[in-house]
Steps between C-alpha positions, in 0.01 A plus 500: 500500500257703310164343428339589176135589544244344277298750272197416715684607818639817342144591383376437842762711669441786250129497557552525883744790459206751556201388720195705563159460652382824324432400132475180296535532131460237216421539142156660485455495879593758768404470870571754782506339842298227345234709341464494117587851360179496286289469814687780683468733202183711545411350831768641729655842522853603521515535889374145509787388279753679730350308790486179322858509380651620838293301738407202299120516511228723373389771745149557621332775306527729800864428546565589143315821527707595809821424311383691200421804716853492637639480156291774358596736786868440420512564117647853505613789718602768249807603313679616821517128601857409406402178300237685295744780428764255397257338266422842334864604475605163357283535198630836415842346497385269234421187697208291381212430729633190637844666588313789661298267720797297596697812590216612724421159657869455589493780738200364710733370766518534877469880528265568201255207466595282788293651789209272429717192547660636817165598633382148455804371687420738788135373514603149504760560769224666714265214428766252618582714810132546599381137470169525693620808694431855464588644157555849634774369729646288234508786247668731748755242595597408129505873394749570786713190379504652145601833644782353691608325190544827314153548321441865461186482290239240565405365165123536405426799717528880436529657154738758355200638293163417641414600861257215467539254223170521310523121404531380851142566646328333194723188524450480873128511448521212254706311750247548777213384268719192401558414864132539593419270208751238620722546191808600701562462870548867569808431716746681287257786466507535867877471512521789250269709713702409810821628328331825393387557861850420638679733259267783590533463877649823643512671169323832422394354155422135416707283272231362276517173301588558134444294192791262578368451847148417395588276202740319727194426717317371197781277390558360847129436544504318160790273613769638264870485604664850545728468197199412294326816633781709340460297183135567486554880563754503208249320289232762562742790470637376158161609348570856616858469375375385163238772471742784587767351257252484227358846563855663508582307178214670325630848605807437277741677739868416478729473805268629772701530815362494868430875493451786235821617329452851605485409869868462618598236757689606818879488503663476834859440401812724460467830332658515138875490553822460281709184476815549690803594312684188629232286323504669165672347203 
């Protein structure tokens, strides 16, 4: 037997369809995590809002500064980065800015854009393995486990372009200062360095921490989940994507491909040949 719901019950069910702890909106009132929007405006910065919405509370000023540093360091890496190149090519094909940005962001997946999240997962696994024990031993053990599982490239270390990523030393210095001031524990900073040492053992050249490795340290130190680490990276890189898409749009070029038209691609297939007589009509 079907029971007819009262209008009040239907309204209550509808209002509970979406539930959120993030925002509360009523006519003339907006609150984010309980804070009136008019009090947030002009008093907190964008990194504070990122932290507030994702973690539920406003960060300490020094925490927000560390988060901001990680985001600033991640905004762009030039037109040779696939997502940036895609944003530029997309506008030459007639896409509006939002379409170009969406096209670029959609390729920030596990291979291009996922290293930071993967590195956070690595650090957390090492932290769990170590407990109160030696970090160097835990790092070596977990790295060997990852190698046995088929990992060829350890996320967050080494760089295809930079012998030493110029962003890493500055961010590590900020992390060290934050640990000294008691803003962060410094445990994940130590784990990142332990991984770097373990990867360089027995090699002629070191495998230095890159931007993904050091921002993964920051996001772990600030208590973010690994998947949120990728989201924050995408949020930062979206600015670079926007800037490049807009710049290319101003050039007015149409249908710009991945390389100049007068530079041929390499063809490795069959030489030019005739269709067999038996297949001709």
